N, C-alpha and C positions, 0 to 999 in steps of 0.2 A: 318872275318868280322861279323860273326854271333854273336849276343848278347844273352848270356845265362842269362836272367833276370827272374823275377817272379812278378806276380801280387799280390797285397795286397788289402784287403778290405778297402775302403775309410771310414774315420771317419765321422759320422754324426755330424751336428753342435752341438748337445747336448753333445757329447763326447769331444768337443773342448772348451767348455765354460770356464772351469777352467783356461786353458792357456790364453784364450782371456781376462779374467778378470785380470789376473796378468799383461799381456801386457798393458792393459789400465791404470792400476795403475802406472806402471813404466813410461808410456808415459806422464801422467799428472804431474808426479813429475820431469820429465826431465827439465833441464835448457837449453837444446839446442834450439836455436830459431826455431820456427815452429813445433817442435816435439809434443807438447801437442795438437795442432790443428790437426795435422796429425793423431795422435792416436784416437782423437774423431771421425774423418771421417771414419777411419778404423773400429772403434767399431760400428758405425751406420750400415755399410754394413754387419757386422757379425751378429748383432742383427736381421737385416732384413732376413738374410739367415736362422737363427734359427726359426724365425716366419713362414717362408714359408716352412720349412722342415717338416719331419714326426714327429708326436707327440711321446713322449717317452712312448712306449709300453713295456710290459714285455719282448717281444722278443728282442727289441733293448737293453733294460737294461741287459739282459743276455749275449748278444753277445759282448757288449762293457764294461761289468763290471760296470754298473752304478746302482745307487739307484733310486727308483721311486721318482720323484719330485726334483731330484738333479739339473736339468737344470734350473728350475724356480728360485731356490735360487741364482744361479750365475747370471741369467738375472736381477733379482731384485737388486742384488749388483751392477751390472754395471750401471743400471738406476739411482740408488741412487748416485753413484759416479759421473755421469754426472750432476745430479741435484746440487751436491756440487760444481762442477766445474762451473756451471752457476752462483751460488750464490757468489762464491769467485773470479771468473775470470774477466778479463777486457772486454771491448766492443767487441773486435774481437772474444774472446772465446765465448761470449754469442751469437753473431751472428752465429758463426759456429754451436753451439749446436741447435739453432732454425732451421737452415737449415737442419741439420741431422734429427731432429725430424719431420720436415715437409716433407722431400723428402723420407726418408727411413723408418720411424717408424709409419707413419700415413697412414693406408690403405685407398684407394679411395672408396671402397665399404663399405658403412656404415653398411650393414647387416653383412658382414664378420667381421667388426670391433667389433660389439656387441658380436660375438661369439668367435672369435679367435684373437682379438686385443691384441697387446703386453702389453697394459696397463690394459685392461679390465680383464685380467686373473691374475693380481697381487693380492696378499692378501691385505685385508683392512688395516692392520697395515703399510705395505710398501707404500700403496697409500697415507696414511696420512703423513708418513714421507717424501715422495717425495714432496708433496704440501707444507709441512712446510718449507722445504729448499728453495723452489722456491718463495714462497709468501713473503719472507723477502725482495727480490729485489723489489717487487711491492711497498713497503712502504719506499723505500730508498729516494724518493724525486726527483730523476733524471728522466727527461722526457723520454730519450732514454731507460733507464732501464725499466721504466714502460711499454713502448711500446713493448719492446722485451719480457717482462714477459707476457703481454696480448697475444702476438703472440704465446708464448709457451703454454698458456692456451688453445688456439685453437687446438694445436697438442695434448693436454691432454684432449680433450673433453670427452673421455670415462669416466674419473674419476671426472671431475669438473662440469659436466652438471647439477647435482642436489645439488651443494653446494651453499647456499644462499650468502655467502661472495664473492664468485667468480662471481656470477651473478650480484651482486650489483656493483662490481668493473668494470665489462664490461659495464653495463648500464650507470654508472656515467661517464665513460670515453668518452661516445658518445657526451657529451656536452663540452668536453675539448676544450681549445683554441689552442691546438697544433695539427696540421694536422696529424703528424706522429702517435700520440697517438690515434687519432680518427680512422685512417685507421687500426691500429692494433686491436682496439676494434671491428671494423666491421668484420675483419677477424675472430676473436675469436667467435663473435656472429654467423657468418655464419656457422662455424664448429659445434657449439652446436645446431643450428637449424636442422641439419641433424639427430640429435639423440633425441631431446626433442621437442614435439609439443607445450606444454604449454609455454616453453621459447620462441618458435618461434612466437606465437601469440602476446605475450607481446612486443617482439622485433619489430614486424611489425608495431604496433601502434606507438612505439617510432620512428621508421624509417620514418613513414609518417609525424609525427610532425616535425622531424628534417629537412626533405627535403622541406617541405612547409614553413619553417621559413625563413623570409627574411634575417636573420642574418647569415644563413649558407653559408659558403664559397663555391665557385664553385668547388674547388678541392674535398671538402668533399662530395658535392652533387654527383659528378661523382663516387667517391668511393662507396657511398651508392647505387647508381644505379646498380653497378656491383654486389651487394649482392643479388639482386632479382633472379639472375640465380641459386642460391643455395636453394631456398625456394620451392622445388618440392617433397621432400621426403614423405610428407603426403598429400593425395588428397585434403582435405578441405583447408589446408594451401596453396597449389598450386593455387586453384581457387581464394581464397581471395587475395593472393599476386598478381596474374595476374590482377584482377580488380583494385587493388590499383595502380599498375604500369601503367595500361592503363589510369587511371584518371590523373596520373602525366604527362604522355606523352601529353595529350590534354591541360594541364594547362601551360606547359612551352614551350618556343619557341627557347631556346638556342640550337644551332646545336650540340655542343659537348654533351650536356646532352641528346638530342633526339637520337643521334646515339648510345650512350652507353646504353640508356634505351631500345631501340629497340633490340639491340643485347641480352641484359639480358632477355627480355620478349620472344625472340625467343628461347633461350635455355630452358626457363621455359616451354613454350608451347610445345616444341618438346618432353617433357617427359610425356605429357598427351594428349591422343587422343581427349578429349573433348575440349581442348583449341586450337587445330590446326586451325580449321575453323575461329575462332575469330581473331587469330593472322594474318592469311592470309588476312582477310578483312581489318584489321588495316594497314598492310604493303601495300596493293594495294591502300588504300586511300592516303597514303603518296606518293606513286608512281604517282598517278593521279594529285597531286598538282604541279608536275614538279618543285621541289625545286632545290637546288644546285646539281651539279654533284656529290659532295661528299655524299650528302644525298641519291641520287638515287643509287649510288654504294653500300652504306650500306644496303639499302632496298633490292636490288637484291641479295646481299650476304646472307641476312637473309632468303629470299625466297628459295634460293638454299640450304641453310642449312636444312630447314624444308623438302624440297623435297627429299634430299638425306637421311634423317633420317626416314621420314614417307611417302614416295611416294605411297606406296601400300594402305595407308589409305585415300588418297586424290583423289576424283573424278575429272575428267578433267573439269567438269563444274565450279569448284572453281576458275579456272584461267581465268582472262580476256585476252584471247589470242590476241585480236585485239590491246590492249595497248602494249603488249610485242612486237608484230610485228612492230608497229610504231617505238618503240624505237630501234629495231634491224635495221630498214631501215634508221635511221638518219645517215647522213654522218659524223656529228661531234660527234657522240657518242663515248665515250672511248672504246678502245679495250677490256679492262677488263670487262666492263659492258656487252658488246655484248657476250663475252665468258660466262658470268654468265647466260645470257638469253638462249644461246644455250645449256648450261649444264642443265638448267631447262627443256627445251624441250626434251632433250635426256632422262632424267630420267622419265618424264611424259609419254613419248611414251613407255618406257620399261615396265611400270606397268599399261598400259591401254590396254584393250582387243581390238582385231582386229575389232570387230563390232563397238565399241565406236570410234575407229580411223576413220572408214569409215563414221560414222555419223558426225564427225567433220572435214571431209576432206576439206570442204569449208573454214574452219578457217586456215588449214595448207597450203592452196593454195599459199599464199605469201611466206611461208617458203620454199616450194618445188621449187618455181620459183627462189628464192634467192639462194638456194643450187644448182639448176641446172645451174646457172650462177656464180658458186663459183670462177671461174677463173677471173672474172671481178674485178675491183678495190674496189667494195663495201666491200668485205672481204679481208682485207689487211694482216692480221697477219697469221702466220702458225697455231696458236692455233685455230683461227676462221675457217680456211679452214678444219682442221682436224675434228673439231666438226661438221661442216656442212656435211662432208663426212660420219661421223658416223650416223648422223640423217638420211641422205638419205638411207644409207645401212640398218639401223634399220627399217625404214618404209617399204622399199622394202622387207626385210626379213619377217616382220610381216604380210604383206598383200600379199606377194607372187606374186606381179605384176598382180593384178586383172584387172587393166585398164592401158592402155598405156598413156604416157605423150602426151598431145595435144598441138600443137603450138598455138592454139587460146587462150590459157591461162585459159581454163576451169579447175577447180580443178580436179585432177585425181591422180591415184596411179602410181608411177614409176615402170617400169618393172625391174627385177633383172639385165638384161643385160645393161640397161641404167645406173644403179648405178655403175656397174662394169666398164663400159666405162668411166664414169666421174672420177672414182678413178684412172684408168690407165692413163687418160690424165694428172692428177696431178703428177703421178709418172714420166711420160715422161717429164713434165716441170722441175721436180727436176733433172733428168738426164741431161737435156739441160743446166741447171745452172752449173752443175759440168763440163760439156764439155767446157763451156764458162769461166771457172775459177772463177765463182761466188759462191764459196763455203762458207757456214756458218755452225757453229757447230750444230745448231738445225735442219739442214736438215736431218741428219742421223736419229734422233728420229722421224721426220715426215715420212720418208720412212718406218721405222719399224712399225709405227702406221697404215699407209695406207695398208701395206702388212698384218698386223694382221687383219684389217677389211676385207680384201679379203679372208683371211684364214677362218674367221668365216662364211663368206658366203659359201665357199666351204664345210665347215664342215656340215652346215645345208642343203645345196643343192649340193650334189656331182656331179649332172649333169652339174654344171657350170664349172667343171674342164677342159673340152675340150675348152670352151670359154676362160678361164683364160690362158690356155696353148698357145692359138693363140695370145692373147694379149701380153704375155711375149715374144714370138718369134718375134712379130712385134717390140716390144720395143728394144730388143737386136739388131735386124737388123738395126733399126733406129740409135742406138748409133754407130754401126760399120760403117754405111754409112756416118754418119756425120763426123766421125773421118777420114775416108778414103778421103772424099771430102776435108777436111782441109789439109791432108797430100799430096794430089795430086798424090798418088800412092797406089797400093794395094800389099799386100804381107808382109812377115816378114821383120823386120828390126833388128838393133842391140838391140832395146829395148825388143825384144822378149825374150832375154836370160838373162834379169836382171829385178829384181823387183826394181822399182824406189823408193827410200827412201826419196828424198829431196823435193818432191812436195806433198803438202797436198791434192790437188785435185785428184792426181793419187791414193793416199792411200784411199781417200774417194770413188773413183770409184771402187776400188777393194772391199771395204766393201759392196758397193751397189750391186756388182755382186754376192757376197757371199749370201747376203740376198735374192736376186732373185733366186739363186740356191736352197736355202733351201725352198723357197716358191714353186719352181718348183717340188721338191720332194713331197711336201705336196699335190700339184695338182695331181701328178701321183698316190699317195695313194688314193686320192679321186676318181679318175677314176676307180681304182681297186675295191674299196669298193662299188661303184655304179654298177660295172659290165658292164661298157660301154667302156671298152678298145677295140679299133678297130685296124685294120692293119695300119691306118694312123699315129698312135702315134709314132711308131719307126721311120718312115720317117721324121716326124716333129722334133723329137729329133736329128736325124742325121743332118738335115739341120741346126738346132740351133747350134750344136757343131761345124760344119764347119765354121759358121760365127764367132763364138767366137775365134776359134783357128787361123783363118786367120787374125784377127784384131791385129795389133801391139800395140794398145792402152792398151791391157790387159797384165798382167804379166804372166809369165810361170806357176805360181801357179794356176791362174785362168784358164789357158789353160788346165792344168792337171785335175783340179777338174771337169770341164765341160766335158773333154774327158772321164772321168769315166762313163758318161752316155752311152757311146758306149758299155761298158761292160754289161750294163743292157738291151741292145736292145733285146736280146734273151728272157729275162724274160717278157718284155712287149709284145713281139710278141706272146709268149706262152700263155699269159693271155688274149689275145684278145677273145672276146665273140664268134667269129666264129670258133675258133680252140681249145678252152679250153677242150671241151669234145670229140673231134674227133681224137686227136693224143695222142700217148704215150709219155713218157718222152724222150726216145731216139729219137723219131721222132722230137719232139720239139727241142731237143739238136742239132740234125743234121741240122735242118732248121735254127737254130740261129747261127750255127757254120759257115755256108757257107760264111758269110761276116765278120767273126770274125778275120781272118788273117789280113785283111786290117785295121779293127778297132784296133786290138792289136798293129799294127805298129804305128798308130797315138798315142795311149796311151803311148807306150814305148818311142816314140820320145819326147813327151811332158815331160815325167818324166825325161828323160836324160837331156833335156834342163834345167829343173829346178835344177837338181843336179849339173850341171856345174857351177852354181853360188853359192855365199855364202849365201844361204837361208836355213840353216839347220832346223830352226823351222818350216818353211813352208813345207819343205820336210817331216819332221816328221808328220805334220798334214795330208799331202797327203797320207803318208803311213798308218796312222790310217784309213783314209777314204777308202783306197784300201782294207784293211782287212775287213772292214764292208761291202764292196761291193762284197767280194769274189774274187777280182782280185789279186790272190796270186803271180802271176809272176811279177807284178809291185811292190807289197809289198816286195817281196824278194829282188828285185833290190834296192829299197830305203833303207831298213834297213841294207842291207849288206854294203852299202857305208857310212851310218851314223855311223855305229859301229866303223869305223876306225877314225872318226873325234872327237868323244867325249873323254874327258880327265878325268872326275870325275869317281871314282870307282863305285859308286852306279849307276850312269847313264850308265856306261859302261856295268855293269851286266844286267841292264834292257834292253838295246838295243841288247846285245848278246842273251838274252832270246828271244826277238822279232825276231832276225835274225834266230835263230834255229827253232823257231816256223813257221815263214813264209816260210823258205826253206823247211821244212818238209811238210807243207801244199801244197806248190808248187809241190813237188814230188808226193804227194798223189793225187793232182788234175790231174797231168799228167797220173799217173797210172789208175785212175778211168776213165778218158776220153779215154785212150787207151782200157781199158776193155769194155767201151761202144761203141767202134768202131769209134771214132772220129779222123779225120785227123788234127784237130786243134793243136795237140801236135807237129806237124812238125815245127810250128813257135815258140812255147814257150819252147821247149826242147833245150838243148845244142847240138851242132853238134856231140858230142861224144856219145850221147844217142842213143841206138839202140832199136827202138820201136818194131821191129819184135820179140824180145825176150819176150815181155810182151803182145803180141796181145791177147793171150788167158789168161783169168783171173785164170785158174786152172793150169798154168804152174809153175814149181818150181822157175824159175827166177822171175816171177811176184810176187810170195809170198815173196821171199827173198828181193826184193826191197821194198815191203810194210813193212816188218819187220825193214828194215833200216830206213824208214821214221818214224816208231813208236819209234825207239830208239832216233831219233832226237827230237820228241815231249817230250820224257822223259828227254832228256838233257835240253830242255827249262825249264821244271819244276824244275830240279835240280839247274839250274843257279839261279832261283829266291830264292832258299833256302839260298843262300849265303848272300843275302841282307835282310833276315828276320829281321825286327826291332821290337821294343817293342810294336808297335801299330797294329800289324797284317795288315800291309798295302797291302799285296799281297795275302790275303786269297782267294779272288774270282779268281784271275789269276791262282793260284796253283791248286785250286779245279777244275776249268774249264779245265786246261790242263790235270789233272789227269783223268777226265772223257773222254777227247778226246783219251787219251792213251788206256783206257778201250775199247772204241768203235773200235779202230783199232786192238787191240788185239783180240777182238771177230771176226772181219772181217778176220783176219789171220786164226783163227780156222775154220771159215766157209769155207774159200777158200780151206783149207786142206781137209775138209769133201767133198766139191764139187769135188775135185780132185779124191777122192775115188769113189764118186757117178758116175763120168764120166767113170771111169774104170769099175764099175759094169754095167753101161748102155751098154758099148761096149763089155761086156763079157770078160774083161781082169782081171785075178786074180793078184792083186798086194797088197803089204803092204802099208797101209796108212802112210802118213808122220807124222800124229799126234801120238806122243808116247803113248797117252792114248788109242789109238785104235790099236788093233792087230788082223788082220784077217788072218787066215791061208789059205794056198793055196788051201786046199781041201774044203773050205766052199762053200755051195751052195748059190744061189741068195737070198733065204729067210733069211738065217742066216746073210749074209752081210747087207741086207736092215734092218733087225731087229736091228742090232747093230748101224748102221748109224742113224736110227731114234732116238734111245736112246740118242746119242750124239747131234743130232740136237735139241732135246728137251732141253738139257742143254744149248745150245747156245741161244735158244729162251728165256729161263728163264733169262739168263744173260742180254740180250738186254732189256727185260721188266724191270729188276731191274735198269739198267742204265737209262731208261726213267723215272722211279720213282725218281732216284737220280737227274736227271735234274729238275724235279719238286721241289725237296727239295732245290736245288741250287737257283732256281728262287724265292722261298718263303723266303729264308734265308737272303736276302738283301733288306731291306725295302726301301732303297733309290734308287733302280734300276729304270732306265727310262723305259718308255713304249715300245720303240723300242727294247731295249735289252730283255725285257720280251717276246716280240713276237719272237725274234730269238731263245731264249732258249726254248720257248714253241714248236717252230717248230722242234728243235733238239730232244726234247723228243718224239714228234710225229713221227719223222724220225726213231728213234730206235723202237718205238712201232710198226710201220708199218713193219719193217723187222722181228721183233719177230712174228708178225702175219703171215707173208709170210712163214717163216720157219715152224711154228707150223701147218699150214694148207696145206702144199704142198702135203702131202700124206694122207690127211684127207678124206677118202672115207668110212664113217660109214655104208652106205648101202651095202657095198661090203663084200663078204666072206673073202677077203684078209686083211680086217681091223683087224680081231682078230689075224691073224698071225703076222702082222706088229707091233702090240702093245703088244705082249706077253712079251717083255722085257721092253719096255718103260713104261708100267704101274707100274713097280717097281722103276722107276727113280724119277725125281723131283716131280712127282705127276700125277695122272690120270685125273686131271682137267685142264690140260694145255690149252686146246682149249677154255674153258670158261674164263680162266684168261686173256689170251692174247687178246681174242676178246673183253672182257669187257674193258680192258685198252685202246684199239683203239677206240671203239665206244664212250667211255666217252670223248674222245678228239674231235670227229667229229660230235657229235650229234647236236650241235648248228650251224654247218656250212653246212652240206649236209645231211639232214634227209633221202634222197633217198638212199644214199650209206649205211647209217646205217641200213636201213631196209634190204638191200641185205646182209649185214654182218650178221645180226641176223638170216637170213634165212639159213645160213650155218649150224646152229645147230638145232637139234630137240628141240621142246618146252619142252619136259620132261627131257632134259639133263641140262637145265638152272635153277638153283635154285635162288629164289628171293634174298636170302641173299648175293649172290655173286655180286649183283648190288646195294648193300646198299650205298656204297660211290663211288663217281665218281672222277676222277682226277680233281684237281682244275684248272690246267692250260690247256686250250683248244685252238684250232685254232679258233679265233674269226671271221676271215674273210679271203677271198681269197686274197693273196698277194704274193710278191716275195718269202717270206719264206715258204709259205704253198701251193702255186698253184701246184707246181710239186709233192708235197706229195699227194695231192688229185688225181692228174692224175695217179700217180703210184698205188694208192690204188684202183682206178676204174679198172685199167688194171689187178691188182692182183686178185681182186674179180671175174672179168670175166674169167680169166684163171683157177681159182680154181673151179668155177661152171662148166665150160666146161669140166674140168678133171673129176669131179664127174658124170656129165651126160654121158661122154664118157665111163666111167667104167661100167655103167649099161648096155651097149650094147655089152660088151665083155664076152666071155664064161669064166666060172669059172677057167678052167685050164690055160687060158691065161691072167687072170686079173692081176696076180702078175707082170708078165713081162710088161704088159701095164702100170700099175701104176709106176713101176720102171723107165721105159723109158720116159714116158710123164711127170711124176712128177719131175724127175731130170731135164728135159729140162725146165719145168716151173720154177723151183727154180733158174736155171741158168739165165733165162730171167729176172725174178723179181730181182735177185741180181744185174744184169747189170743196170736195170732201177734205182734201189736204189742208185747205185754208181754214176749215172749221176746227182743226185740232188745236187745242189751247197751247199758248206759249207761256211757260213759267220760268222765273228766274231761279238759278241755283242759290242755295243758301250761302255758299262760300263767296258769292259776289260781294257780299257786305262785310267780308273779312278783309279789312284794310291793312292788316299787319303784313310785313314783308314775307313773301313766300320763299320756299327753298329754291335755290338756283345754283348754277355752276359757272365758274370762271376757268378759262384755259390759258395757261402761260407756257411759253416755250423758249428754248434757246438752242443754239448749235451744240451738239454733243461734243464733249472734249473739255479738258481743263482750261480754265481762264477763257471760257467761250465768250465771244462778243454778244451784245444784245441784238444786233442786226443779223437777220437770217440771210446770208449771201452764199451762193454756191456757183461753181463754174459750169458752163454749158457741158452737157453730157455726163454730169456727176449725179450722185445720189445725195439726198438731204437727210442727214442724221439728226434727230431732234431729241432733246430732253424735254419732257412734258410734266407739267404740274397741274392737276385738276383740283381746284379749290372750291369747296361747297360753302355757300353763304346762307345765313339765316336758318341753320340746322338746329332743331331742338336738341337738348343734351341727351334725351333718351333715344333719339333716332340714330345717333352715330353708331351705337353698338349693333343696331339691326341691319346696317348696310353690309351685306356679305361681300359682294363683288361689284366693281364699277367698270363699265366699258365706255369707250369713246370711239366714234367713227370720224375719220378725217377724209375729206373729199376735196378734190381740186381738179380743175380742167383749164385748158388754155384760154377759154373764153372769159375766165374770171380775172383777166389781167387788169391792172390798175396802175395809178401813179405810185412812184416810190415814196414811202412815207418819210416825213421829216425826222431827223434824228431826235428832236426833242420829244416826239410822240412815241418813240419806240419804248416798249415796256409798260406803256399806259393803256388802259382799256376804257373807252368812253362809257359813261353810265347811262346814256340815253339810247343804248342799243335795243332795237326791237326785233327779236329773233323771229317772231311770228310773221314778219313781213318778208322773210327770205323765201324765195321760190323753191329752194331745195330742201326745206324742212321736212316735207312729207316723204320725199325720196330717202332722205337720211334716216328718218324714223323707220321706214319699211326695211331698209338695208340693215340697220342696226339690230332690229328684231330678228332678222334672218341670221345674222352673225351669231347672236347670243343663243338662239334656239337651236340652230344647226350645229354649232361648234361647242356648245356647253358641255357635252359629254366627251369631247375630245380634248387633247392638249393643244390649246390655241397658242401659237407663237406670238410674241409681241410684234405687232406691225405686220400681220398677214395682209399682203397687198394683192389686189386684183387690178390689173392694168389693161385697159382697152384703148389703144390709140394714144391720144393725148389727154386721157382722163385717168386719174389715180384715186384710189380709195383704200383705206387701211383701218382695221379695227384693233384698238389697243386695250389691253387689260391692265387695270390698276389694282394692285394687291392691297388687302386690308392691313391697316396699321393703327387703327383705333383713333384716328384724328380726322379732321375735316379736310385734310390735304393728302392727296395721293400722288405718287410719282411713278413715272414709267419712261420708256424710250421707244422710239419708232424710226424706221428707216423707209423713206419714200423714194421711189424711183422717178425722179423728175428729169431724167436724161433726155427725154423727148421734148422738153419744154424749151421754146426759144427764149432769147434774151428779153427780159422784162420782169415786172413784179406781179405777184399773184396772191390772191386771198384764199386761204384754206378754210372751207366751210366745215363745221363740226357739230356734233350732237353727242351727248353722253346719257348713260342710263345706269341703273343699278338693279341688282337682284337682292332682295332683302332676305331675312332669315326664314320667311315663310315661302320663299320661292317666287314671289310676285315681282313683276317687271314694272319699273317706273322710269320715265325720262326726266332729265333735269333741264330746266329752262336755261338756255345759254344767256348769260348776262353780259357777255362781251363778244365782239366779233372775233373771228379766227385770226391766227397769226398771218403775217404777210412775209413771204420770202422773195428774194430777188435772184434772178439768174443773170449774171453779168460776166463779161470777159475780163481776164486779168488786165491790170493797168498797162502792161507792156504791149498788149494786142489792141488796145483802144486807140 
């Protein structure tokens, strides 16, 4: 099933122009009906693509074998061919060409048109030839032909703006008796006014005469009024045009003309700050006249348009609030007009300071009274109610409830709780409508908007989370009680085991409950961030779940999703403010486990009920949620049953991989909980499991079971290899599973070392199970401890490297969601914590035994182990718990820490206390306390007994810390189940120079000059514009020599490249970060090279060009490389518009260059 394909560099538009020109010529000559018009439309899109693409630089010319200026010749040829088709074609062809030029080839930004317009860059001769072919149609005598030609002149404003003949033709057509021709001339004149101020002033005078003439038709006057909106490109022209338009508004009384003119003047005024005040005065004067409802609606739309465009420039004193309040209070006012008024208020409040709001609270009194009674019939539409709720919440959020609402009607500021209560009343009303089968399609959007408003309040004021949680529980209880009262009975019915598909109100209620569930999770996160979690939260959650699961109104999927909250009860209990800093991880675990058997039974029963029905998709969704919650015993149950139901080969492999993964994680969870001393495994293990064999984490049976689970994880990753597609759809999943395998492998090594340490502590001479460790029977304690510490340092370095690889994983997927980023950041901190614990277990630098214990380890991975692992952990915690960071830093002497070691900090840190990080911080506090106690205790022991003391107590400390580390739950990131292809990068290269060959060959002692193309894959359209700068690091050394590639494979990139398996990825990531952060403020030359011996590396900058392909050059000094072929390793990154750093996953291996002697010397 695996597809062995290869990537190729995409052609830029300039390289395709010759083929496109030939296709256009063939299409225009085709006699097939509709083919010529289709070819014209296609040509317009292609010319637009060329115009927006990168300009033809020497790098692009060299890589695609083009000549400088070649693209412009083909573009001019296609434009001239379209001009000929316009001259010789029929009416349909001409209309098609005008549409193409108007929509595809005419930039909206006149400044970019002057510089990069597709016509402005034509050579003068081709411009004249283009006009010569088009102007023939103008003199043909046909009215429609003249009108289409004038419209085409508007599209060609770049080249006709200064031609007297064209100007005269446009001005003379303004007095034509044919409306179609006049409208076309107005369009052309409006386009030229954007580029030529002298033309615009003349046109404005003619426009005024034409509109004031009594002979002018009404349709022409309306078209002329629309032209005023285009007269803003020059400040003096905008002011004069506005004054002329304002005079015309006061002169005419026709409603059609007035509405059109007010809209045009509003667009004109919104472009100039100086005209906004005058336009608002004009609009409010019309509003005060109380004309027709149509006029009032137009004026309100114009005011709303200005407010949305320029609200931050308009003081609140500019608005006659009393007039707007009166219109809002009118019972017969149209709903659309009231919505416009509410939109105006909402925007004004957003950009008004809190002090100004307080000063004008007497004006907003009626509005607050109206909003406070928003459930009354005054506000009848959903849109009005939503806007009213948004205004109430915004005022409450801005003023933070400084004064309570008074029943006497005195103007006051609403309290936050009052706003929240009103919003929940409206949500309750929506739920009641669903229960009464009064469902409407817009109700779902209304609920989402109300919950989004509540979420914004929780985000700004996390202390509201508890109040929100209470309101949500009351709502769910209300829904359950109403349903049970209607049913006349309580308890499960046959509906519990099936998801009702035939009734829209039930489906709507299920959606509503899912929205409430997501909002509930947001509230819980708000409680955690505010640090106000108390012991009442778990009890409230359990009470809520019991109500949902007992109500037969909800489907089994809703039962299961809400039951997952029971799995998190221990987390919320551990994060309560009165227990967070007083209990260890295993104490928190044992406390949360005491009720878990009963909770697990509820979760399992809900899951089994769901699986008993034909609801495979909902079951799959529940399985994803279980993995993200860390409920692996439920996840294993769900995916195991779904695997047997799927028929597609691809889906079968995907579910088999999930089944292997969840089953392995379930077994690991069982082993870790058993190692931590939990009795919870009695429920989640199978009857055949014998927990007594694994009670001790250093027993051989325990390690063997862990190895089996690790093999299952590897099997899950191998299963995904079978369905590798051409788009790298499972890159994240395979990389994530590979990292998980590495972590468990390290745990196996650690447990083997702990087995030997336990033997050393008990005075038993034994051979370690690790084949790399061989301790003879006659070795004394110091020799055994010395060798063990050496291998512990290796384990510590492995864990630190894995933590850095988790960082790289998080930064390599730019489209990763925030929650997944938090999970991966916690996993990195998880590994960093264990690396610290291992590295500092026997760290007693003040003790004489320290020199003995480190006599061998100093020759191992490095004598700066403690500085490195401490730096890695402190960098992740410094913004979360400064107190614990100070205690960590106190473990090292000041003179042992060099400033350079703290130059760069890990990018991904624990940003707040949450489910992912709370236990990590608790374990870290416990580890620091144990290490400090060990160091202090060693100072009180005699020198002759200190080695035994450190061996005994240090080993016990490491065992305890390992057990606590194992008790930290493992959760899957949400993005693991996103199987769409992720953003990645491809690197293509060629020898610099014209007509460069595909093969990279240089002579010995020479430099390698490269043309580089970085091609991004699977980039969303909205992401391209956010990528500000792209960098790429190139790295090569003589040890990367390889066989010379076959000529057939040159230029092709295999699609099964696994970048995460490259040993240099972490190094390249760190070096690239250093290049970007250290040189971002300086002028970085292309190909800044640092060379050390036979190792080269270079950082290349790719400039922004608005496409997914970036080009650059680089010069590598490979003069010290001997004859042979070498692979260049590479990694790229980007800086987005927010200044954030992201890496791109390399989708292909680096280029291969060959150093060979010339043929005459061989």
